N, C-alpha and C positions, 0 to 999 in steps of 0.2 A: 298300444300305441307305442312308438318307442321314441323317444327325442332322443340322441345324442347331440352330444353339444358343449362346447367350454365358455360359452357366452352368453350371456340371457338369452332367452326366447319364451314369448308374451304365447299363452297355453291356450287362452282364450276358446283360439279357434276347435280345440282338444275338447270341449263341455262335453260331461256325459258321456266320454270316452272310457277306458282302461288307461291310464298314463303310466308311463315307466320314464323316468330322466338319470339319464348317467352320462358317460362323459364320452370323447369319441374315442379316446387312449381303450377307454375299459372294448365299449362296442369292435371294435379293429381286431384287440389280442382276443375275447372272451366275448366272442358273437353267441354260441348256442347256449353259454350260462344267463347274457343281458333275454337272452330268447325264452327262455324257458320261465325265469323273472319273472318276465313280463306277462308270458300268461299264464302265470301263474298268481296275478290280483289277483282279486275278489271285483264280482260286478259296481262299478260307482253307487249308492246311496243315494234313492231316488226323492227326492228333498221337494220338499211343497211348493206352490211359487213365493208365499210370504215366508218360507223359512226362508227360500234361495235371498230374497232381496234382505232380509237381516241378515243373514253371515255377508252375503256383500260388502252390506254398510262395516259389517264387527270390522272385517277384514278392511277395506279401507281406510278404518276411523284407527287401525295399528300402525299406519302409516304415516300418519300425523305427526309431526315434528314444528319443533319452533314456533314461529311469532304467526306462522294460523292457527293451529293447535289451542296456543294462549285464545285468540282471536275469537275462535270458536264453542271455546269455552265460558266466554263472556257470553257471545249470541246463546247458548244453550240455557243457561239461567237469566239471561233478559227475557226470554223468547216468551217465560210465562206470565210475569206482570208486562207486557204489550198486549197480550192476548185477550187478559181477564181487563185490561183500561179500554182498550180497543171495542171490546163487544159493552160494555157498563157502560159506554160512550153513548155506540149505538141504544144501546135500550133504554138511557137519556133524550136519546131522541124521537122514537118510541113514544114516550109516554108523557115527553113535554113539549114538542115539536122543535123546528130549529135551534130557536131561543130556550133553551128549561135551562140553560147554566143564570141566564137573569133570574128566571124566576124566586128567589129566596125564600128556602121553606119548604117549597114544590118538591115529590116522589123525582120529576125529573133533575132538577137541579140538585138534592141529595146523591143522585148516581151521577153526575156529573162532576159533584168533588168526591167522590170515590173514584171514578176511574181517568178524570183528565185532569182533573188538581193533583191527588196524590200519585195514584197508578203509573201516570206518564210522565211526572217530576222525578218518581224513582226510578227508570228504566235506562237511564244514562249512569246514575251513579252504580246501579248493578252493571251494567257492563263492565264500567272502567274499574266495578270493586274482585271482578271472580276471573275480569284480565291478570289482573294485580295475583289476583292466588292465585289462578295454574300458572305465574312463573313464581312467587317466593310461597307458594301455601300461604300457613293463617298468617304470619304477619306481613302479609302483603294489601291484604282486606281492608283496614282502615284507610290507610291510604289513597288506594285506589275507591272506596268509596267517598274519602273525604277531595278529592280528586275530580270525583267526575261530579261531584253534588257545584262543585267551583267552577267546571265545565259549564253547568247550567246556568249558572248566577250570571256566569258573566258575558252571557252570550254564546259560547264557542259549540254546543248542543254535540249530536253526538260525533262530529270528529274531536270536540276538543275530549270529550270522555273516552276516546277510544287511547289516544296520542296522552292521555293522562294516567288511564293504566298501563300500557308499557312503560312507562316511565316511572310509577308506582312503584309496580316489579320486577324493574330489572336492577332500583335502585336502593329498593329492601334486601334483594338478594344477593347484592355487590356489598352493602353496612354486613349484609351477617357472612360472608364469606372475610371481609375486612378487621371489621370490632372482635379481636380476642378479649373476654373477662374467667379471674380465676373461678376454677370446676362449682364453687358454691356461688357463683352468682351471675352461671350462665342463665340461669332459669326468670332472670331481668331482659335480655336479649328479644323473646317474641312478644309479652307484654307488656315492654316499659320502653326498651330504649330503641327497637325500630322503628317502632309504630310509628315514634313522638317523632324521630330524626327524620323519617319518610315526608310522613304527613306534613309537619314542616317546611319542608323541600319544596314536595311535589305541589305543597299550597301558596310558597310565595312566586315558584314557575308559572302556576296556574293563571297567577293574577295577572305579574306583572310582565311575562315574559312571554308563554305558549298562551294565553287567553286572547289576545286581542288581534294578533293577525292568524288566526285561528277563527275569529267570531267573523273577520273583515272575508275569509273566504267561505263562508260557511251563509253566508248574506249576501256574495255574491252570489252563490248556487241558485240561494232561496228566490233572489230577484230574477236569474234566469230560466230556471224554471216555475217562476207563475207567470210570465210571459212569454211563455211560446208560440213561437205561430207553425201555422200548422206540418210545415216541413219537419224542423227541427223537432215537434215532439213525434212525428212519423220515426221520423231516425232514431231518436231515445228508444221508443216500443223499439225498433227493431232492433236495438242492442241486446237491452233489457230483454227482450224475448228469446232470443239468438244463446244468452248468455244464462238463462234457465236452464235451458236443456241440455246446451253442449256440451257438460258432468253431471245432469241430474242428482244436485245434493252434494256436489264436488266442490271444490274451493270455487269454482264461478259462481256456479249455482248461487251458492251463498252471499259470495261476494254481491251480487243483483239482489238481492234479499234483502243483504244490511242494509244496503245505500238507504232501499224503500220504506222498510222501517222508520231508521235511522229520521227521515224526514214527515215521518206522521206526526211527531211533535213539532215539528213546525207547523204544523197544518196542510202537506201539503202533500194528498194524497192519490193523486194520478198517477206515478210510479206502481205506487203500492198496488193498484188497481192490477196495471200492466204485468207486475213480476207475475201474482198470481194466476191472474188466467192462464200467462203465457205456460207457468209451473200445471196447469193443469192438464195441459193440450197432447205433452208425450204420450203418458200411458190410456188415454184415449181416442187417441187418434189408431194406437198400435192396437187398442180392443176391437177398433170396428172394423179396424184390415183384415185383421185375423177371422175376423166375423163374415165379412165380405168376401175377403179373398182366400178361401181356404185350402187350395195349395201352392203358398205359399209362404206357410208357416206349418209347422208338426204340428201331433196333432196332443203335445202337451201342452203348443203353445197356446192351440186352441183351446183348449181348454182354459189354459192364464187367463184366456180375455175375460171371464166374468172377474178373476177379482183382481184387477186391473182397471175394468175399465169402475170399482169401486176405490180402489188407487188412486185414480184421477179426480172421480168431483169429490173426493176429500183433501184436495192440493196434494197430493204425496208422490212428488215427481217422481222419484225414485223406482216405484214402477215397474218406469220406464228399463233398467237397468238392467235384467236378465234376457230382454230381449237383445237390448244395446251388444251385451257381452257375448254373444251372441253370430252376432253379424254386426260391430258395429260401422262401418265402412258404408252401411247400406241405411241403417236404420237411425242413425244421431245426424244425417243431414236431411233426410225426413223429419223427426222434432225440432231438429231445429226451423226448418222454412218453416212448417207450424207456426211453433210457438212464436217467430219473429213476427211471423202472419200478424197472431193475436195481438200480441203487445204493439204493435205500430193502430192496428186499431183502433183500441183502447185507448191509447191516449189519444190520436184524432178523434173520438168521441169526444171527446175527455171526460169519459167516466173517472169516478173518486171513489175510493174505496174508504171506509175508516179502522176498519177489520185488517188483521195480518196474519192471520191465519182460519181455516173451516172450510175451506172448499165452497162447495157450491151451497152447503148449508146457511150459510151465513146468509145469502143473498135473503134468505125469508125475514132476515130479521126487518123490520121499518126501517129505510134511510141507513143504512149500513154501508149499502151502495148506492151513490147518483147512476141516473140511466139503465136502467136496469135493461130493457130490451136491448138497445146498442149493445150491451155490457155480454149479454148473453148471444147476441146473432157473430160476436165476436170472437169468440170460444168455439162454435159451431162451427164459424168459417175454419180456422185453424185448424179444427180436428182432423173434418175434409182435408184441407193439403195435407195433412200435415199422411192423412190416408191416401189421398191420390200419387204423394212421392212412395209411399209406401207399394204400391201398385207399379209403376212405375220402374225403381229400383229393385226391387226386388225378384227374386225368378222363381219358379217353383220348385219344389224341393219336393227328396224321395220320401218315402218314411219313413226307412230304416235312418233318416238323421237322426243328429245326436238333436238332445231336446232341453230346453233353460240350460242357462251356464248353473252348474253346481256350486256344491260350498267350493266345492277345493280353486277352485278360478282366486285368480286375487286383484282390485281393482284398482287401477293407476299405482 
């Protein structure tokens, strides 16, 4: 395959083929040489399904920059804290019942102290601290952590933590650029001057200027979410579900996920349930469709369906990326419909999930999820909806067609 163009061309459609890119001038004036060079290209190296996903994610991550990159850095460091805390809270309920935190000295109470009182108290400071770290390196950690802790203290929650992290990072970076010291005093900047000044400024801003209005906004959001009527719950579920499937681990997906994780500290668990269920559906729907409708998928895609199923039940939405990369205009609408249906049903059923990751495996933990049977039904219906959409939209393919998207592709 030869692409002669002087502007950007999306090469996803050529996945699995030998691809030679050149300019239109070169193709017009040196046509024979271009053909010979294209024919001399080696066959693309076949990459297994999981390897393909890893390389596509790596390529997409490399394109991240600016505020989104910094936010995702904070989320990546925050996630283990939230997961550990959520699992410990679920185990506390399993051992001590719904009132485990009230029975001081009991094992359930101890688990609640570790997971709820400590781990969950740390996740906003960790989020803010590592947003600031991504922007300003080590000098940003202290003002970020302190700003995040103050966000929790003044009631500004995860929204305040995000704001604190960005202010701490950019302020520290600004001070580092503007403050000039003699060579023999440069060592004081990262350990004394920058953390001290930026922590003071961020702390005062959070207490007097930023914290109060963000607290009002967060309280309004919590009140709205806590009193959702059926119609509003359905709409929110549709939006969150569709966002989870739209870019399968990209910025839109992460926005929905971060929003839901942030609400866990406020004991609002329904959006988390909708998001995790919706995130499981894209790989599950594709795996089922590739199993049932074999003539609409290549041999490689059918073989990859086994891995896609495992990734789906594990809440790894990225398992759908190779399928979407090869046929985006049919696959992405199909998975969005299924995920939106799942998110809507989960919200309407009133399902609550205390754990922010783990897929189907956390459902085995007592009290980790409320309304277990309706939750499973929502996931099954969404999976079937995606499968049905794929049957309607995808056309039968010839066996010689391109296999799954290769590592040479770029994402977003």
